[in-house]
C-alpha positions in Angstrom: 96.9 103.1 148.8 96.1 100.5 146.1 98.4 100.5 143.1 97.3 100.5 139.5 96.5 97.0 138.2 94.0 97.5 135.4 94.9 98.2 131.8 92.3 99.6 129.4 93.3 98.7 125.8 91.5 100.2 122.8 92.6 99.7 119.2 92.9 103.1 117.5 90.3 103.9 114.8 89.8 100.2 114.5 88.1 99.6 111.2 90.1 102.3 109.4 93.3 101.0 110.9 92.6 97.5 109.6 91.9 99.0 106.1 95.2 100.9 106.2 97.1 97.9 107.4 95.6 95.7 104.7 96.0 98.2 101.8 99.3 100.1 101.9 97.9 102.6 99.4 95.6 103.9 102.2 98.4 104.6 104.7 98.7 108.2 105.5 95.5 109.1 103.7 92.1 110.1 105.1 90.0 106.9 105.1 86.3 106.6 105.9 84.7 103.2 106.4 81.0 103.1 105.8 78.2 104.1 103.5 75.2 106.2 104.7 76.9 106.7 108.1 80.6 106.8 109.0 81.5 103.6 110.8 85.1 104.6 111.3 87.5 107.4 110.3 91.3 107.3 110.2 93.2 109.9 112.1 93.9 111.7 108.8 90.1 112.0 108.2 89.4 113.0 111.8 91.8 115.9 111.4 89.2 117.3 109.0 86.4 116.9 111.5 85.0 113.5 110.3 83.6 111.4 113.2 82.1 108.0 113.8 78.3 108.0 113.3 78.4 111.2 111.3 76.1 111.4 108.3 77.7 110.6 105.0 77.0 114.0 103.3 78.6 116.0 106.1 81.6 113.7 106.1 82.1 114.2 102.4 81.8 117.9 102.7 84.4 118.1 105.5 86.8 115.8 103.7 86.0 115.5 100.0 89.3 113.8 99.2 88.8 111.0 101.6 89.1 107.4 100.4 85.8 105.7 101.1 85.8 101.9 101.7 82.9 99.6 102.4 83.1 97.7 105.7 84.7 94.3 105.7 83.3 92.7 108.9 85.1 89.4 108.4 88.5 91.3 108.3 87.6 93.2 111.5 86.5 90.0 113.3 89.8 88.3 112.4 91.8 91.3 113.5 89.9 91.4 116.8 90.6 87.7 117.4 94.3 88.2 116.7 94.4 91.2 119.2 92.6 89.2 121.8 95.1 86.4 121.5 97.8 89.0 122.3 95.7 90.1 125.3 95.3 86.5 126.5 99.1 86.0 126.2 99.6 88.9 128.5 97.2 87.9 131.3 94.5 85.4 131.9 92.2 88.1 133.2 90.7 89.8 130.1 87.3 91.4 130.0 86.3 92.3 126.5 84.1 95.4 126.1 83.8 95.3 122.3 85.4 94.0 119.2 88.3 96.5 119.7 88.4 97.3 123.5 89.1 95.4 126.7 90.2 95.6 130.3 93.2 93.5 131.4 93.8 92.8 135.0 97.6 92.6 135.6 97.3 92.4 139.4 100.1 90.2 140.9 102.1 90.2 137.7 104.8 92.7 138.8 107.5 90.2 139.7 107.0 88.2 136.5 106.2 90.9 134.0 107.1 94.3 135.5 105.0 97.2 136.4 101.6 97.8 134.8 103.2 100.6 132.7 105.9 98.1 131.6 103.2 95.6 130.6 101.2 98.3 128.8 104.2 99.3 126.8 104.9 95.6 125.9 101.2 95.2 125.0 101.4 98.1 122.5 104.6 96.7 121.0 103.2 93.1 120.7 99.9 94.2 119.1 101.8 96.3 116.6 104.3 93.5 115.9 101.9 90.5 115.8 98.7 92.2 114.4 100.0 95.3 112.7 97.6 97.7 114.5 98.0 100.7 116.7 96.6 100.5 120.2 96.2 102.8 123.1 96.7 101.3 126.6 95.8 103.2 129.7 96.8 102.2 133.2 94.4 102.6 136.2 
């Protein structure tokens, strides 16, 4: 039986998390990034039913007290680059799927870095410490 060696890393509510990281007044509040369509929603906004790609009017009806911010693509690009630097420091085998998601192959790293679950936990801590963003890491 083959052991788990692939990590799937996905930054949580990426655009909204960057906004909350960069503006402390937004932390803990429902945040919607976008204009005519929701590009991202914080977990606080998602609790009211707001979802990515949702029409603006419906999102505002579901969560009228949400803080709405326009997208800042340059901030998201820089945050993504910083996260990918952390990925690259963990393993040379990184396959990016999008600006906020990647597969990391940790095959053969057990003796140097621990189990895949240990590496996943370290990856979560390092992304939080170095970039200030929450990330979910699955092991397969």
